[in-house]
N, C-alpha and C positions, 0 to 999 in steps of 0.2 A: 850666068844669070844676070839679068838686070836686076836694080835695086828694086822695084817690082815685077812680082813674077804672077802671072795668072793664068789659073789652070781653070780652063772651061770648055764644055761643050759644045758653047757657040750656039746654042738654041735660042736664047734669047736674042740676038743677034745686037749685042751690045757692041757698041763700038770703042774697044779697047786700046787699040793703038793710039786714037786720040785721044782718052784718057790718062794713055801714061802719058803720052808727051806732053799734056798740058802739066799731070803730076809731078814729073821729071822737073820741069821748069820752075816748080815750087816747092819742091821740097829742099832745102840747104844741103849741102855735103854734111856740114856739122850734125843735124838734125837725122842722116842718114847714119854716120857712125855710131852715134848715142842708142840707134833705137833697138839695134839689137847684140848681145851680148852671146859671144862664140861660146858653143857647149865645148865641153872637157874633153867629150870622146868624139871629136870627129877627126879622120885622117885626113892627110892633103890631099888626097885624090879627091875625096866627096866635100872637102871644103873648095877646091877648086871649082866644081861642079856648082854649089850650092852658097860659096859663101860671101857672092856680092848683093844676093837678094835679101832686102831687110823688110818685107811688107808682101804678103801674101795674098791674093784675091783669088776666091774661089767660086765657080760660077757654074755650077750643074744643076739640072732640070730635077736629077734622081736623084733623093736622099742619099744612097747608099753609095752612088758616084762619089758625091759631095765630101763625104766622112772618109771613102778608101782615097782621095785625090788627096785632102787635107794632112791623113796620115802618112801618107808618102813623104810628103815635102817634111813636115814634121819628125820624119826618120832621123832625118838629117840633120834638120835645124828644131829642136826642140821649142825652144822660145823663139821663132818666129810668130810676129803677131799675125793673125788671121781674118781676114773679112768673106765672110762669106753670104754670097746672094740669095735671096730667095725672093716667092714673088705668091700671089694669092692662090696661082695652080699649082704652086709646088708643094713637095712634102714635107719637105726639110722644114724641122721645125726646132725647138730648143732643145727638145730632151735629143735629138740626133747629135747636136753640141757638146753635150756630153758623153759620146763615144770618141771623140776626135782627142787622142794622145798629146802630149808634149804639156809646159808649161808657161809656154806664151800666151798673150789676150787673144782672146777670140769676140767676135761683133759681127751680129749678123743684120744686112740692111736688104729693106723691101723694095724690088723693083719694081718701079711702076712705069710700063710701056707708054702711058701719055705723056710723063714727066722725064724724060731722059737727061734732063740738066740737074733735077734731083738727084740723082746719081753722084754727079761729080760734086755737090754741094757736100753730099754726105759722107763721099772717099775724105774730101778735103778737112771735113769736121773731124774725122776719124783719124787722119795723120796729125793734125793739130793737136789732139787730146795726148799723141804720145809725145810734142816739145813741152807740154806742162808737165808731163811726169818725167821726162830727162833733162828738166830745165833749159833748154833751149829757147832760146830767143828767136820769137818770127814777128817780121814786121806786120802790124795790125792791119794797114792797106792793102797788102798783097792778097791778089784774088786771082780766081781761073776763069778766065772769060774765053767761050769759043770768037 
């Protein structure tokens, strides 16, 4: 797995390849290492598969699929931070987030098709919040641009 894993049905047409490339350039190695603590009950085969993921973006139109996908990754990495994408038409609400297992942080972001750059800024802000929680210093002038 890559440092940022995306679980998606691709129904919103978000260009995750471009977003992930931008984010990988922005995230420091130190921030990646401090973002997720290893679970105590993860065997070596599971760790080899999921161990390099430090953040997960869940983007499913259907609330049930979003919860199932989040729980699937949390089964192997209970502390991985999750970012759940929703929109005005989606049925995903805060009450669905309560069904997701694990101990990691969860955040929901509203996708607005007419403002795709806003998603990048929101994801950057989300990742930046981990830098403060983990006391990892980031350059304040560093930003992502297309």
